[in-house]
Each structure stands twice: as structure tokens, then as C-alpha cells.
PyMOL CGO cylinders between C-alpha atoms (Angstrom):
from pymol import cmd
from pymol.cgo import CYLINDER

trace = [
    CYLINDER, 14.72, 9.75, 32.54, 17.63, 6.77, 32.16, 0.3, 1, 1, 1, 1, 1, 1,
    CYLINDER, 17.63, 6.77, 32.16, 19.69, 8.43, 34.24, 0.3, 1, 1, 1, 1, 1, 1,
    CYLINDER, 19.69, 8.43, 34.24, 17.26, 8.81, 36.91, 0.3, 1, 1, 1, 1, 1, 1,
    CYLINDER, 17.26, 8.81, 36.91, 16.23, 5.28, 36.89, 0.3, 1, 1, 1, 1, 1, 1,
    CYLINDER, 16.23, 5.28, 36.89, 19.43, 4.05, 36.41, 0.3, 1, 1, 1, 1, 1, 1,
    CYLINDER, 19.43, 4.05, 36.41, 20.79, 5.03, 39.80, 0.3, 1, 1, 1, 1, 1, 1,
    CYLINDER, 20.79, 5.03, 39.80, 17.43, 4.40, 41.77, 0.3, 1, 1, 1, 1, 1, 1,
    CYLINDER, 17.43, 4.40, 41.77, 17.29, 0.44, 39.88, 0.3, 1, 1, 1, 1, 1, 1,
    CYLINDER, 17.29, 0.44, 39.88, 20.60, 0.12, 41.98, 0.3, 1, 1, 1, 1, 1, 1,
    CYLINDER, 20.60, 0.12, 41.98, 19.69, 2.30, 45.16, 0.3, 1, 1, 1, 1, 1, 1,
    CYLINDER, 19.69, 2.30, 45.16, 16.80, -0.85, 44.88, 0.3, 1, 1, 1, 1, 1, 1,
    CYLINDER, 16.80, -0.85, 44.88, 18.60, -3.70, 44.33, 0.3, 1, 1, 1, 1, 1, 1,
    CYLINDER, 18.60, -3.70, 44.33, 19.58, -3.11, 47.77, 0.3, 1, 1, 1, 1, 1, 1,
    CYLINDER, 19.58, -3.11, 47.77, 17.52, -1.90, 50.11, 0.3, 1, 1, 1, 1, 1, 1,
    CYLINDER, 17.52, -1.90, 50.11, 15.68, -4.90, 48.87, 0.3, 1, 1, 1, 1, 1, 1,
    CYLINDER, 15.68, -4.90, 48.87, 18.18, -7.36, 49.37, 0.3, 1, 1, 1, 1, 1, 1,
    CYLINDER, 18.18, -7.36, 49.37, 20.51, -6.23, 52.53, 0.3, 1, 1, 1, 1, 1, 1,
    CYLINDER, 20.51, -6.23, 52.53, 17.39, -6.48, 54.77, 0.3, 1, 1, 1, 1, 1, 1,
    CYLINDER, 17.39, -6.48, 54.77, 16.70, -10.00, 52.94, 0.3, 1, 1, 1, 1, 1, 1,
    CYLINDER, 16.70, -10.00, 52.94, 20.80, -10.82, 54.21, 0.3, 1, 1, 1, 1, 1, 1,
    CYLINDER, 20.80, -10.82, 54.21, 19.56, -9.92, 57.23, 0.3, 1, 1, 1, 1, 1, 1,
    CYLINDER, 19.56, -9.92, 57.23, 16.73, -11.51, 57.50, 0.3, 1, 1, 1, 1, 1, 1,
    CYLINDER, 16.73, -11.51, 57.50, 18.25, -14.88, 56.55, 0.3, 1, 1, 1, 1, 1, 1,
    CYLINDER, 18.25, -14.88, 56.55, 21.30, -14.73, 59.34, 0.3, 1, 1, 1, 1, 1, 1,
    CYLINDER, 21.30, -14.73, 59.34, 18.27, -13.63, 62.31, 0.3, 1, 1, 1, 1, 1, 1,
    CYLINDER, 18.27, -13.63, 62.31, 16.59, -17.18, 61.06, 0.3, 1, 1, 1, 1, 1, 1,
    CYLINDER, 16.59, -17.18, 61.06, 19.47, -18.29, 62.07, 0.3, 1, 1, 1, 1, 1, 1,
    CYLINDER, 19.47, -18.29, 62.07, 20.03, -16.69, 65.15, 0.3, 1, 1, 1, 1, 1, 1,
    CYLINDER, 20.03, -16.69, 65.15, 16.84, -17.36, 66.54, 0.3, 1, 1, 1, 1, 1, 1,
    CYLINDER, 16.84, -17.36, 66.54, 15.66, -20.71, 65.05, 0.3, 1, 1, 1, 1, 1, 1,
    CYLINDER, 15.66, -20.71, 65.05, 14.37, -22.23, 68.19, 0.3, 1, 1, 1, 1, 1, 1,
    CYLINDER, 14.37, -22.23, 68.19, 11.89, -19.10, 68.36, 0.3, 1, 1, 1, 1, 1, 1,
    CYLINDER, 11.89, -19.10, 68.36, 10.82, -19.02, 64.98, 0.3, 1, 1, 1, 1, 1, 1,
    CYLINDER, 10.82, -19.02, 64.98, 10.39, -22.62, 65.00, 0.3, 1, 1, 1, 1, 1, 1,
    CYLINDER, 10.39, -22.62, 65.00, 7.36, -22.54, 66.33, 0.3, 1, 1, 1, 1, 1, 1,
    CYLINDER, 7.36, -22.54, 66.33, 5.49, -20.65, 63.98, 0.3, 1, 1, 1, 1, 1, 1,
    CYLINDER, 5.49, -20.65, 63.98, 6.55, -23.31, 61.03, 0.3, 1, 1, 1, 1, 1, 1,
    CYLINDER, 6.55, -23.31, 61.03, 3.17, -24.96, 59.83, 0.3, 1, 1, 1, 1, 1, 1,
    CYLINDER, 3.17, -24.96, 59.83, 5.11, -28.05, 59.20, 0.3, 1, 1, 1, 1, 1, 1,
    CYLINDER, 5.11, -28.05, 59.20, 6.43, -30.52, 61.09, 0.3, 1, 1, 1, 1, 1, 1,
    CYLINDER, 6.43, -30.52, 61.09, 10.48, -29.97, 61.27, 0.3, 1, 1, 1, 1, 1, 1,
    CYLINDER, 10.48, -29.97, 61.27, 10.12, -26.18, 62.28, 0.3, 1, 1, 1, 1, 1, 1,
    CYLINDER, 10.12, -26.18, 62.28, 13.61, -25.44, 63.02, 0.3, 1, 1, 1, 1, 1, 1,
    CYLINDER, 13.61, -25.44, 63.02, 14.71, -27.19, 59.66, 0.3, 1, 1, 1, 1, 1, 1,
    CYLINDER, 14.71, -27.19, 59.66, 12.49, -25.08, 57.83, 0.3, 1, 1, 1, 1, 1, 1,
    CYLINDER, 12.49, -25.08, 57.83, 13.31, -22.12, 59.81, 0.3, 1, 1, 1, 1, 1, 1,
    CYLINDER, 13.31, -22.12, 59.81, 17.34, -22.48, 58.43, 0.3, 1, 1, 1, 1, 1, 1,
    CYLINDER, 17.34, -22.48, 58.43, 16.08, -22.97, 55.24, 0.3, 1, 1, 1, 1, 1, 1,
    CYLINDER, 16.08, -22.97, 55.24, 14.15, -20.34, 54.96, 0.3, 1, 1, 1, 1, 1, 1,
    CYLINDER, 14.15, -20.34, 54.96, 17.14, -18.58, 56.32, 0.3, 1, 1, 1, 1, 1, 1,
    CYLINDER, 17.14, -18.58, 56.32, 19.57, -20.12, 53.22, 0.3, 1, 1, 1, 1, 1, 1,
    CYLINDER, 19.57, -20.12, 53.22, 16.86, -19.08, 50.88, 0.3, 1, 1, 1, 1, 1, 1,
    CYLINDER, 16.86, -19.08, 50.88, 16.99, -15.14, 52.34, 0.3, 1, 1, 1, 1, 1, 1,
    CYLINDER, 16.99, -15.14, 52.34, 20.56, -14.96, 52.21, 0.3, 1, 1, 1, 1, 1, 1,
    CYLINDER, 20.56, -14.96, 52.21, 20.84, -17.01, 48.60, 0.3, 1, 1, 1, 1, 1, 1,
    CYLINDER, 20.84, -17.01, 48.60, 18.04, -14.56, 47.00, 0.3, 1, 1, 1, 1, 1, 1,
    CYLINDER, 18.04, -14.56, 47.00, 20.33, -11.57, 48.58, 0.3, 1, 1, 1, 1, 1, 1,
    CYLINDER, 20.33, -11.57, 48.58, 23.55, -12.63, 47.51, 0.3, 1, 1, 1, 1, 1, 1,
    CYLINDER, 23.55, -12.63, 47.51, 21.98, -13.20, 44.39, 0.3, 1, 1, 1, 1, 1, 1,
    CYLINDER, 21.98, -13.20, 44.39, 20.01, -9.79, 44.06, 0.3, 1, 1, 1, 1, 1, 1,
    CYLINDER, 20.01, -9.79, 44.06, 23.54, -7.73, 44.91, 0.3, 1, 1, 1, 1, 1, 1,
    CYLINDER, 23.54, -7.73, 44.91, 25.57, -9.93, 42.31, 0.3, 1, 1, 1, 1, 1, 1,
    CYLINDER, 25.57, -9.93, 42.31, 23.26, -9.64, 40.10, 0.3, 1, 1, 1, 1, 1, 1,
    CYLINDER, 23.26, -9.64, 40.10, 23.75, -13.16, 38.50, 0.3, 1, 1, 1, 1, 1, 1,
    CYLINDER, 23.75, -13.16, 38.50, 20.18, -15.00, 38.04, 0.3, 1, 1, 1, 1, 1, 1,
    CYLINDER, 20.18, -15.00, 38.04, 18.95, -11.66, 39.68, 0.3, 1, 1, 1, 1, 1, 1,
    CYLINDER, 18.95, -11.66, 39.68, 15.45, -12.18, 38.51, 0.3, 1, 1, 1, 1, 1, 1,
    CYLINDER, 15.45, -12.18, 38.51, 14.87, -16.21, 38.73, 0.3, 1, 1, 1, 1, 1, 1,
    CYLINDER, 14.87, -16.21, 38.73, 15.95, -15.15, 42.66, 0.3, 1, 1, 1, 1, 1, 1,
    CYLINDER, 15.95, -15.15, 42.66, 13.68, -11.83, 42.64, 0.3, 1, 1, 1, 1, 1, 1,
    CYLINDER, 13.68, -11.83, 42.64, 10.63, -13.87, 41.45, 0.3, 1, 1, 1, 1, 1, 1,
    CYLINDER, 10.63, -13.87, 41.45, 11.43, -16.86, 43.91, 0.3, 1, 1, 1, 1, 1, 1,
    CYLINDER, 11.43, -16.86, 43.91, 11.65, -14.22, 46.89, 0.3, 1, 1, 1, 1, 1, 1,
    CYLINDER, 11.65, -14.22, 46.89, 8.54, -13.23, 45.93, 0.3, 1, 1, 1, 1, 1, 1,
    CYLINDER, 8.54, -13.23, 45.93, 7.15, -16.53, 45.87, 0.3, 1, 1, 1, 1, 1, 1,
    CYLINDER, 7.15, -16.53, 45.87, 8.63, -17.51, 49.46, 0.3, 1, 1, 1, 1, 1, 1,
    CYLINDER, 8.63, -17.51, 49.46, 7.39, -13.72, 50.73, 0.3, 1, 1, 1, 1, 1, 1,
    CYLINDER, 7.39, -13.72, 50.73, 3.52, -14.90, 49.97, 0.3, 1, 1, 1, 1, 1, 1,
    CYLINDER, 3.52, -14.90, 49.97, 3.74, -18.11, 51.24, 0.3, 1, 1, 1, 1, 1, 1,
    CYLINDER, 3.74, -18.11, 51.24, 4.45, -16.80, 54.63, 0.3, 1, 1, 1, 1, 1, 1,
    CYLINDER, 4.45, -16.80, 54.63, 1.94, -14.05, 53.93, 0.3, 1, 1, 1, 1, 1, 1,
    CYLINDER, 1.94, -14.05, 53.93, -0.77, -16.72, 53.23, 0.3, 1, 1, 1, 1, 1, 1,
    CYLINDER, -0.77, -16.72, 53.23, 0.24, -19.72, 55.23, 0.3, 1, 1, 1, 1, 1, 1,
    CYLINDER, 0.24, -19.72, 55.23, 1.77, -18.04, 58.79, 0.3, 1, 1, 1, 1, 1, 1,
    CYLINDER, 1.77, -18.04, 58.79, 0.33, -13.90, 58.10, 0.3, 1, 1, 1, 1, 1, 1,
    CYLINDER, 0.33, -13.90, 58.10, -2.93, -14.12, 57.05, 0.3, 1, 1, 1, 1, 1, 1,
    CYLINDER, -2.93, -14.12, 57.05, -4.48, -17.16, 60.34, 0.3, 1, 1, 1, 1, 1, 1,
    CYLINDER, -4.48, -17.16, 60.34, -2.37, -15.38, 62.86, 0.3, 1, 1, 1, 1, 1, 1,
    CYLINDER, -2.37, -15.38, 62.86, -4.17, -12.34, 61.58, 0.3, 1, 1, 1, 1, 1, 1,
    CYLINDER, -4.17, -12.34, 61.58, -7.64, -13.86, 61.33, 0.3, 1, 1, 1, 1, 1, 1,
    CYLINDER, -7.64, -13.86, 61.33, -7.22, -15.21, 64.49, 0.3, 1, 1, 1, 1, 1, 1,
    CYLINDER, -7.22, -15.21, 64.49, -7.56, -11.43, 66.12, 0.3, 1, 1, 1, 1, 1, 1,
    CYLINDER, -7.56, -11.43, 66.12, -6.26, -9.57, 68.72, 0.3, 1, 1, 1, 1, 1, 1,
    CYLINDER, -6.26, -9.57, 68.72, -2.58, -8.21, 70.03, 0.3, 1, 1, 1, 1, 1, 1,
    CYLINDER, -2.58, -8.21, 70.03, -1.41, -11.12, 68.28, 0.3, 1, 1, 1, 1, 1, 1,
    CYLINDER, -1.41, -11.12, 68.28, -3.38, -10.59, 65.10, 0.3, 1, 1, 1, 1, 1, 1,
    CYLINDER, -3.38, -10.59, 65.10, -2.14, -6.84, 64.67, 0.3, 1, 1, 1, 1, 1, 1,
    CYLINDER, -2.14, -6.84, 64.67, 1.29, -8.12, 64.84, 0.3, 1, 1, 1, 1, 1, 1,
    CYLINDER, 1.29, -8.12, 64.84, 0.40, -10.69, 61.85, 0.3, 1, 1, 1, 1, 1, 1,
    CYLINDER, 0.40, -10.69, 61.85, -1.44, -8.22, 60.03, 0.3, 1, 1, 1, 1, 1, 1,
    CYLINDER, -1.44, -8.22, 60.03, 1.42, -5.52, 60.19, 0.3, 1, 1, 1, 1, 1, 1,
    CYLINDER, 1.42, -5.52, 60.19, 3.72, -8.89, 59.03, 0.3, 1, 1, 1, 1, 1, 1,
    CYLINDER, 3.72, -8.89, 59.03, 1.39, -9.96, 56.47, 0.3, 1, 1, 1, 1, 1, 1,
    CYLINDER, 1.39, -9.96, 56.47, 1.40, -6.27, 55.09, 0.3, 1, 1, 1, 1, 1, 1,
    CYLINDER, 1.40, -6.27, 55.09, 5.05, -5.84, 55.39, 0.3, 1, 1, 1, 1, 1, 1,
    CYLINDER, 5.05, -5.84, 55.39, 5.66, -9.34, 53.17, 0.3, 1, 1, 1, 1, 1, 1,
    CYLINDER, 5.66, -9.34, 53.17, 3.55, -8.06, 51.00, 0.3, 1, 1, 1, 1, 1, 1,
    CYLINDER, 3.55, -8.06, 51.00, 5.18, -5.00, 50.34, 0.3, 1, 1, 1, 1, 1, 1,
    CYLINDER, 5.18, -5.00, 50.34, 8.02, -6.43, 50.24, 0.3, 1, 1, 1, 1, 1, 1,
    CYLINDER, 8.02, -6.43, 50.24, 6.86, -9.13, 47.52, 0.3, 1, 1, 1, 1, 1, 1,
    CYLINDER, 6.86, -9.13, 47.52, 5.63, -6.76, 44.80, 0.3, 1, 1, 1, 1, 1, 1,
    CYLINDER, 5.63, -6.76, 44.80, 9.14, -4.93, 45.49, 0.3, 1, 1, 1, 1, 1, 1,
    CYLINDER, 9.14, -4.93, 45.49, 10.52, -8.27, 44.79, 0.3, 1, 1, 1, 1, 1, 1,
    CYLINDER, 10.52, -8.27, 44.79, 8.96, -8.83, 41.88, 0.3, 1, 1, 1, 1, 1, 1,
    CYLINDER, 8.96, -8.83, 41.88, 9.15, -4.84, 40.16, 0.3, 1, 1, 1, 1, 1, 1,
    CYLINDER, 9.15, -4.84, 40.16, 13.14, -5.39, 40.41, 0.3, 1, 1, 1, 1, 1, 1,
    CYLINDER, 13.14, -5.39, 40.41, 12.51, -9.04, 39.11, 0.3, 1, 1, 1, 1, 1, 1,
    CYLINDER, 12.51, -9.04, 39.11, 11.07, -7.43, 35.97, 0.3, 1, 1, 1, 1, 1, 1,
    CYLINDER, 11.07, -7.43, 35.97, 13.76, -4.65, 35.46, 0.3, 1, 1, 1, 1, 1, 1,
    CYLINDER, 13.76, -4.65, 35.46, 15.91, -7.97, 35.08, 0.3, 1, 1, 1, 1, 1, 1,
    CYLINDER, 15.91, -7.97, 35.08, 17.52, -9.79, 32.15, 0.3, 1, 1, 1, 1, 1, 1,
    CYLINDER, 17.52, -9.79, 32.15, 16.08, -13.16, 31.33, 0.3, 1, 1, 1, 1, 1, 1,
    CYLINDER, 16.08, -13.16, 31.33, 19.24, -15.20, 31.67, 0.3, 1, 1, 1, 1, 1, 1,
]
cmd.load_cgo(trace, "trace")
């Protein structure tokens, strides 16, 4: 069984980290457009901080340094998005509500995956 779980955990690590790194880069490329979604003052700064956080988490997960902490913090960040950004949009309904619901479910699923991955990592 360990012969199967080891490679799957490695694959899962990359399937989690690579998209997060790309999302982080996209936050820098589209910061002005994303700043309108931020429910805090200083929108564009928060977009940059989020992008940096996503890239840092992805890097940590890929190189396996503090991967447990990084994936746990990534899950917390995604859950903040779920409740602070996507849920209010989903509750509004309409076409925007459907897009918000899809984003809510995506981030919720990724947060769950990040927590599962975190549970496979040693405590450092």
C-alpha cells in the first residue's frame, strides 16, 4: 500500500502547489481588476499580499520546507476567501451569484485538499 501512497502524495503535492503558484502570479498580473473584490481598504495592496502568499505557500509545498505549516495556512487563506468574498456574492444570486458559488466550491475543495496534504507532512 505504501508503494502507492508515496507517489500519490508526491503527485498531489504538485497538483496543489503548481496551480497556487500560477494563481499567485495572476494576482500580480491582474491586481487592478481583482482589487474590486477585496472587502478591505487598500484593495490592490491586499491583492499583491495574497499573490505573494500563494507563491510562498506553493514554493514551500514544492520544496517540502515547512510544508505542513504552508498548506495549513493556505487552507485558512482559502477559507477566508470563501466566507469574506465568495459567500456574500453567492447569496446575492443571479449570474454573479452562480460564479461566486463556483468559486466558493472551488476554494472550499482546494482548502480541503490542502488540509489533507498537511496531515501527511511531518511537524517541523
